[in-house]
C-alpha positions as a printed Julia matrix, in Angstrom:
87×3 Matrix{Float64}:
 -16.04  -18.54  -23.01
 -13.35  -16.28  -23.85
 -10.74  -15.62  -21.69
 -11.38  -11.88  -20.68
 -15.1   -12.97  -19.89
 -13.58  -15.12  -16.56
 -12.21  -14.12  -13.01
 -12.56  -11.77  -10.53
 -11.39   -8.83  -12.45
 -14.05   -9.48  -15.16
 -16.72   -9.24  -12.71
 -18.85   -5.94  -11.76
 -17.17   -4.19   -9.22
 -20.22   -4.11   -6.58
 -19.33   -8.06   -6.86
 -15.85   -7.94   -6.59
 -16.67   -5.79   -3.36
 -19.16   -8.04   -1.93
 -16.97  -11.26   -2.4
 -13.97   -9.22   -0.74
 -16.1    -8.13    2.03
 -16.9   -11.67    2.72
 -13.25  -12.87    2.69
 -12.25  -10.0     5.3
 -15.05  -11.08    7.57
 -14.24  -14.52    7.49
 -10.62  -13.6     8.33
 -11.17  -11.77   11.18
 -13.5   -14.38   12.52
 -10.91  -16.95   12.5
  -8.27  -14.87   13.88
  -6.03  -14.53   10.74
  -6.79  -11.24    9.45
  -3.72   -8.53    9.51
  -4.09   -5.71   11.8
  -2.61   -2.51   10.9
  -0.23   -0.99   13.85
  -0.22    2.81   13.95
   3.44    2.77   13.01
   2.73    0.26    9.69
   0.11    2.49    8.7
   2.04    5.91    8.57
   4.54    3.81    6.85
   2.2     2.4     4.06
   0.69    6.29    3.95
   4.27    7.44    3.48
   5.44    5.29    0.57
   1.87    5.61   -1.51
   2.4     9.69   -0.91
   5.68    9.29   -2.23
   4.93    7.18   -5.15
   1.96    9.43   -6.11
   4.11   12.48   -5.74
   6.68   10.8    -8.07
   4.21    9.89  -10.64
   2.73   13.62  -10.68
   6.39   14.75  -11.49
   6.74   12.47  -14.03
   3.6    13.8   -15.69
   4.41   17.02  -15.75
   8.28   16.5   -16.6
   9.26   17.84  -13.23
  11.73   15.24  -12.45
  14.15   16.44   -9.46
  16.19   13.92   -7.51
  14.2    12.36   -4.54
  15.61   10.97   -1.39
  15.81    7.26   -1.2
  12.87    5.33    0.44
  15.02    4.06    2.81
  15.88    7.29    4.33
  14.29    9.39    6.75
  11.71   11.51    5.11
   9.39   13.93    6.54
  10.12   13.31   10.13
   9.4     9.79   10.25
  11.36    7.71   12.93
  11.19    4.33   11.32
  14.19    5.15    9.58
  16.24    5.49   12.74
  14.62    2.57   14.09
  15.66    0.24   11.44
  19.19    1.74   11.43
  19.42    1.38   15.63
  18.53   -2.43   14.84
  21.51   -2.89   12.54
  24.27   -2.2    15.16
């Protein structure tokens, strides 16, 4: 058996999805699944949007300086909360 023919990544997408679904259901049933809070989801979405935007800029060659990831961007309150906890 070739190395490329082994493992989860080499499986059909439908089969991968089925296996992953079973794992997620089992984790929820067991009580160990991660439940996203609205703050966590907002932060993850913001980071994903920034990464996507950065990739698009790099592809078009329109790279400008962007704010650091830990700065308060787009009205997100998470940066303020983190800074308050440091004092």
